[in-house]
N, C-alpha and C positions, 0 to 999 in steps of 0.2 A: 643467503648470499650476503657478503659483506658490502654494504652500500656506502660505507664511510671511507673517505681518504684520510690520511694522517692530518692531525690538527695543525701541525707546524706550518706546512705550506699554505693552508687555508688562512691561518692567522696572518702569515706574511703577505698574502694577497690583499689583505685589508689594510696593511700598513702603507702609508703613502708618504712620499717625499714632499717637500713644499711645492714642487712643481706638479704634483698630482700623479707621479709615476710610481706604480707599485714596486716595492722592494722585494727582490728574490731572497728566499730563505737559504742560508748558507748550507743547511743540511740536505737540501735537495737541489744541487746545482744543475743548471741546464748545460748541455754539452757545449764545448768551446771549439768545435771543429772548424776548419777553415771554410769560409763562405765560398760557394761556387761562383764562377765568373759567368755573367750573362751577356749575350751579344745581341746586336741589333736592337738596342733599347729604343722604344717609342713612347712618347707621352702625348695624349690627345684629350682635349676637353669634350665633354658630352653633356650638353644642357639644352633646354628648350625642346625642340622637336627631334633631338638626337640624344636623349638621355641614356642612362646606364642600363636600365632594366628591360625596356622594350624598344629602345632606339626610337622612341616617340610614336610607336605604332599604336599602343593601347590595345584593349581587349578586342575591339571590333576588327581591326586589321590583322591581329594575330589569328583570329578565327577564320579569316578569309582563306579560301583555297587558292587564291591568286597571289603569287609571290610579289613582293615589292619590286617595282620595275627598275631596270637599268636604263639610263638615258641613252647610252651607247651599248647595245646588247653584247657586243664582243669585247668591250673594254670598260667595265664598271669602274666607278671611282671607289676609293677606299671606304667612303661613307656608305655608298650603295651596297658594296659587298658585305660590310658589317651588318647593315640593317637586314639584309636578306638572310644572313647567317643566324641572327638572333631570332627572326621569324621562324626559320626552319627548326632551330633548336627547341623553341617553345612547343611547336606543333608536334615534334617527334617524341616528346617526353610527357607532356601534361595533357589532361583532359580539360579542354577549354570550352566545351560545349555549354550553351545556356542551361542553367540548372545543375551543372556538374559540380558546382561548389567552389571552383578556384576563384579567389579574390573575395568570396563571400563567407564560405564556411572555413576555408583554410587558405593560406598563402596570400601574397600581396602582389598587385599589379600597379601600384602607385608609382608615378614617375619619380625617378631619383636622379637629380643632377650630380655631376661629379667629373672625375678624371679616370682615364685608363692608362696603365703602364703595361707594356708588353715587350717580350724579348724571346730569344732562343736560349735554351738551356741544354746542357749535355751531361749525361751520366758518364763518369770516367770509364773509358774503354769502349763507349758506344760509337758507332759509325755515324749516326744521324742525331740531330738535336730533337728535342721536343719543345713545343710551344708552352710558354707561361704567360699569364695575363692577370693583372690585378685591377679591380674596380674600387676606387676610393670615393665614397659619397661626400658631398660637400658638408654634410652634417656630422662627419666623423669627429669624435671627441677624443683628443689626444690624452685627456686625463682619465678616460675610461676606454682605453684602447683595446680593440678586439679584431681578430682576423679569422674569417671562415675560409677553410682550404678545401678544395674539391677537385676531383678528377672527373673527366667526361664519362658519361655512361656509354656502353658499347664501345665503338671505336670512333665516336663522333669528334667533331672539330672542337676548337678551343672554347666555344660557348655552350658545349654540350651539357653542362651542369647548371645553366643559368636558372632553369625553372625550379631548382631545389636550393642550391647554395645562394644564388643571387637573390631570389625572392625572399628567402628568410634572412640572410645576412644583411642585405642592404636595408631592409625594413627595420633592423635592429641597430642601424648606424655603424655596422662593422664594415671594414674593408673585406673584399672577397678575392681570393687568389685561386686561379684555375690552372690546370695542366691538361693537355690532350694525351698525356702519358705515352708518348712515342707512337701514337697512331694518328687519328685525325684525317682531315679531308684535303690534305696537301697532295692531291693526285698529280702525277707527272705523265704527260703525253709523250710517249717514246717516239712516235712518228714526227710530231711537230717540235720535239725537244723543248717543251714548254711546261712550266710549273707555276708556282705561286710565290709571291713576295711576302715579306713580313706583314704588309697591310692587307693581304688577302686578294690582291689584284693579280691577274695573270701576267706572266712575263716569260721570256726565253733566255734571259741572262740576268746577272746580278746575284745578290745574296738570297737565293731561293730557299724556301723552308725544307725542300726535299729534292735531291738529285740522286737517283739510284746509281749505284756502281754498275759499270758495264752497260749503261743505257744505249750506247752507240750500236751495240750488237743485237738489240732486240726491238720488237714492235709491240704496239698495244698500249696498255695502261699499267703503270706501277703506282703503288700507294704504300705509305709507310708501314702499316701494320704487317703487310705480307712481304714487302720487298726491301726493307731497310738493311737487311743483313744483320739486324739485331734481334733479340728476343724480348720485345717490350714488356711482356707480362712478368718476366723475371725481375724487372726493375720498377714495377708499378709503385711500390712503397717509396723508393728513392725519388721517383718522379714527383710524388706528392710532397715529400720533404723539401725538394728543391723549389716547388711552388710556394711552400711556406717561407722559405728563405728569400725567395724573390719578393714575396709580399712584404717582408720586413724591410728589405732594401728599398722597395718602392715607397713605403711609408717614410723612410728616412729622407727620400727626395721630396715627397709631398709636404712634409712638416719638418724642415731642417732645424727649426728652433726647438723641437721636442725630441730630437734623436739623441741617443740611439733607440730604435725599436728592436727589441730582442724577444726571444721566446720566454725570457724570464719576466719581462715587464708587460707582455701583451697576452691577453687571453686568446687561446688558439683552439678552434674546433675543426675536426676533420669530418667531412660528410660526402657521401656519394651513393649512387644506386647502380646496380648491375655490375659491370666491370669497374665503375667508379667506386662501388661498395667494396669490391675486391681490393682495389688500390688502398682504400682506407684501412682494411685489415692487414694488408702487407706493411703499411706504414706503422701500424701498431706494434709490429715486431721490432722496430728499430730502437736500439738502446738510446737513452737520453730522454729527458723530460721535455720533448718538443711540443707535444700536444696535451691539452688539458682534458679532452674527451673526444670520443669518436662515435658517429652514428652511421651505420652501414645498412643500406636497403638492398634486399635480394642479391647478396654479394656472390659474384663468381669466384669461388675459392675451391681449390683441390687440397685435400688433407692427406698427409703421408699415411700410407698403409691402406688407403681406400682407392678404388679405381678413379682415375682422373676424369674430369668432365669431358675431355676429348673422347674418351671411350664411349660415353653415352651419346655424344653428338654423332659419331660415325655409326653407331648402332641405330640411332633414330633416323639418320639419313637413309639407311637401308630398309628398315622394317616399318617405320611409322606410316608411310603411305598405304601399306597393306593393313596394318593393325587398326587404323581408324575406321575401316569398313566394319569392324566388329563393335563400333560405338554408335549409339543412337543419339540423336539430338545434339549434333556438333554445332558449336558457335559458327556463325557466318558473318563475314567471309572467312575462308573461301566458300564459294557456292558449291554445295555438295553435288548437285546435278552435273556440274562441269568436272568435278574432281573424280567421281566414281569410275569413269572409263580408264583414266590414267592409273588410279590406285588398283583397279582390278587387274590391269596388265602387270603391275608390280607384283601382286600376289602370285600370278602365274610364273613370272620370271624367278621369283624367290623359290618357288616350288621346284622348278627345273634345276636350280642350283643347289638344291638340297638344304636350303636355309629355313624353310618352313615345312610343316606337315599338313596333310589334308588332301582330299580328293576333289574338293570344290572350293570356290572362292571364300565362302563363309567359314569353312574349317581352316583354310590357310590364314585368314584374317585373325581368327581366334589364336592360332599358333603364334603368329607374329606379336599379337597383343600380350600373350602370356610371357613371352620372352622379355618384353619391356617391363612388365610388372615384376618378373623375377629379378630384373636388374635393379629394382628399387623404385621405379616410377609409380606414382599413385594413379588411380583411375582418373581423378580430377585433373592432374597434370597432363596425362595423356590426352584428355579431351581438349585442354587448352593448347596443346601442341599442334592442333590442326592449323593454326595460322602459320606457324613456322614451316610446316610441311607444305601447305598450299602455295607458299611463296618461295619455296626452294631455299630457305635460310639454312637448313642443316648442312647442305652440300657447300654452300658459300662459306659458312663458318669453318667447316672442316678444312677446306682448301686454304683459307686464309691462315688459320692457326697452325696448321701443319707446316706451312711455308715459314711462318715466324719461328716456330719451335726449332726447325732445322736450320734457321738462319740462311734461307735460300734467297738469292736475288731474283730479279725479273727474268723470266724465261728459263728458270732452273728447277721448277717444281717437279719432284720425282714422279708424280702421278699425271703429268702432262696437262695441268690446269693453268690457265692464263686468263687475262682480263683484256677486254677490247672495247673501244668506243663502238657505238652503233652508227651505221651509215644512214642515208636517207630512206633506205628500204627496211630499216629495223634490224638488219643483220650486221655481224661484225664488219667494221669498216674504218673509215677515217673520221675523226671528230670534226664537226663544224666549230668554228671559233666561238660562235654564240653559245653552243652547248658547253664547250670547255670552260667558258667564263663563269658558269654557274657551279662548277664542281666544289670549289672551296666553300661556298655559302651553303650548298644543299646536300653535298655528298654525305653519306652515313659513315664513311670510313671503311665499310665492307661492301663493295658492289656484289650483286647487281643493283642498279638503280641509277637515276639521273643520267641516262644515256650511256651507261657502261654495263657490259654483260660479262658473265662468267663463260669462258670457252673451255669445253671439254675436249682435250686432244685425243681422247679415246673414242670419240664418236665414230671415227671411220671403221672401227671394229665392233660397233654396237650390234651388228647382226649376229656375230659369233659369240659375243660376251657383253650383253647390255649393262651388266653390273661391274664391268672392269674398273672404271674410275672409282666407284664407291668402295669396291673391295680393296683397291689399292690404298685409298685413304684410311680404311680401317686397319689394314696391315701395317701402316706406319706407326700405329699405336700399340700393336700386339705382335708384330713379326720380329724376325731376327736378321733382316738385311742391314747393310751398312746405313741405308737411309732411315730405316726404322730405329736403329740405335741412336742415330743423330737426332731424330725427332723426340724420342723418349728422353734423351738427355735434356732437351729443352723443356719438356713437360716437367721433369724432376726439378729443374732450376726454378720453375714457377710455383712449386708447391708451397702452400702456406705454413708458417710456423706459429707457435704460440705467441700471444702478445706479451709485452713487457708487464711485469707485475705492477698492479696499482692503477693502471690506466682505465678509467671508466669507459665502457663500450655498450652501445645499444645495437642489437642486430634485429632487423625487421624483415620478415619474409612472408610472401603470400603462399598459402598452402597449395593453391592450384597453379603455381608457377609452372608453365609448360616449357620454358626455355632454359631457365637455371633452376632445376628442380630442388626444392627445399631439402628433400631426403638425401641428396647427393652433395649438398654444399653446407648450408647453415646448420642442419641437424648434426653434421660431423664436426663443424668448427666449434660450436658452442661448448661441447664437452671438453675439447682440447683447451679452450680458454679457461674454463672452470678449473681444470686440473692444474693450470699454470697460476691460479690464484687471481685471475683478473676479475674485477667487479663488473660482470657482464649481465645485461638484461636481454631477454629473448622474447620478442613479440612475434607470435605466429598469427597470421591474419587469414581467417577463413573467407572464402568467396573473393579471393584476390589472385590475379594472375600477373604476368610480367609487364605488360604494356598498358600504362594508363591511357595512352593516346587512342587505344582501340575502343575505349568507351564512347567514342564518337559514333560508333555503330550501335543501333538500337539493341541488337541481339546480345552484345557484350555488356551493355549497362543493365540489361535484364538479369544477367547472371553474376556480375562482378562489381566490386567497389574499387575505387582508386587506392593505390598504396601511398601516394605522396602525403595525404593528410597525417598519416602515422609518422612519417619522417619529420614533418613540421612539429607535431606534438612531442616527439622524442627530443628534438632540438630545444623546444620550449622548456621541457622538464629538466634537461641537462643544464641549460642556461640558468634556470631558476636555482638549481643546486649550487652552481658555481658562484652565483650572486649572493646566495644566502644558504649556508650549509645546513640550516634547519629544514630546508626543502629536500626531500629525499630524492635520490637518483631513481630512475625507473626500475621496476622489477619485472620478472617474467610474467607473461600474459598470453593466454589463448583467447583471441579476440573473435567475437561472433557478430559481425556486422550484417546489415540488410541492404542489398542492392537497391538502387533508386528506381529502376525501370524507367518509366516516362515522367515521373514526378521529380520536382527539384530535390536535390540532395539536402538532407538535414543532418546537423551534427550528431543528433541522437542516433541516427541510423549507423554511424560509424563505430559506436561503442568504444571510443578511445579510452584507454586506461586513465583514470584520474590521477593527477599529481598528488603525492603524499607528503605529509609533514612529519618530521621526526619528533616523537613525543619528548617533551622536556622531562628531565629527571628531578 
């Protein structure tokens, strides 16, 4: 693999003007496209007990299962909403358990004073904006300017990448730019006609971050990923690029004496995990020398010519509850004793529908398992998929993504799925104001969760056809109805293309990833990038699954290692190369780490590939 970039831009990066600003090489110009317009600009200071990285919470409060309190439960202040959002984002992504290594073996939790700039951005032609936010530490050095750009993982809110990009970038004195990539936690209560303002506080009027079209005619909950009328995934790369552009404009405002900040004179790194990793690889397609390097972890990408991930998700929603009965020693949670009766019933239902073979539950489970293995899922990934199965994530993901691919609004889902607040009895009802106030801070961007449930409009016919809703979701990706063609067009628009030539990329993926299987994503993308001539390194990590946060459970840390240490190591090595070209870019590696079980994690257990130096000639 070619690990060298051309010497011209490297030499140019070392040439400084008297003011300390690197000069761009004329042979490799950055694009001069018109800058996007950002709306609802906000600038806020964050120092002392409200700093950038943990909002003053520190490791002990981040570990707490009790969310930071709102002084008025139904009407938090902007500072309170932000603090709880940062608490939730850390806990949803990172393993913060004592002995887990974060802050000791990898990553940083040191307080970082500075400023935040935030705004709404809009992709040309999009109906709804996406959020962008930039954190500028007080120790930012305009003579060594750098910008880390990240998209939230999953469908999380604007702080959804803080445990990765924020922790690494702020520790290196870089500004960090974020985007929620057209998804996020800006839920809208269709009954109360209430959403969220730019500062994360609830409101029923004003410049809300998301107001769904046709909201007056529907009930329940709308959220951007499913109900914006856009197809966010098709624009993930452009969302990330706009975050970069917003970062540069924010630095112009933060340091007017040193402007202009441009992609030519500022080092730019793209980083993200899961859907955020997918956004990084989509941005790598964009022509123009906007980014200096990319690091993508467990990226959700679909490659042309191969079945899209939606196909696997709908198959898993149908078959995996039954298939897992053929697996021994499943990680817990979910608790197997509670799951077995439900999964046994699924096997019988699949048998009645002709979707599995076998005269007893054991044979039916083996039939379902074999179908998933034949689709390309590994046994390890199937086992790790128990979490997503036990918590009904497959169905929620399929309902959300199909709505987005088809650009359906609230109340328009072709398979009759919708989302609703829960009432006092836990059933679909009307949201209490106190519950609604927490959505922006704690919502994952794809319910169920935080007092919002997925409602199956097919439930009334469950006695006749208990699989009606799931079969409908699957048919949207494989059928020939008008709705299926509409959804497949959206899937096609989100297909990943090869990266631009010469852009250094590191892809990192857990071999046991049960949510975004490596065999269906990174294993397909990396050859595409190689063929396009990209200097790409591929780190495959054994004993790693999708959710680092699950290592809080003893049974998960007995089996798995966190993936984030490899993200930080790759960023370190890429940064080292950009600082000094005699330091080599990362190269391919099959990594064999050892889970920590109940002992503190040691760096040696991770078997992180060592940084290499290019031999002098």
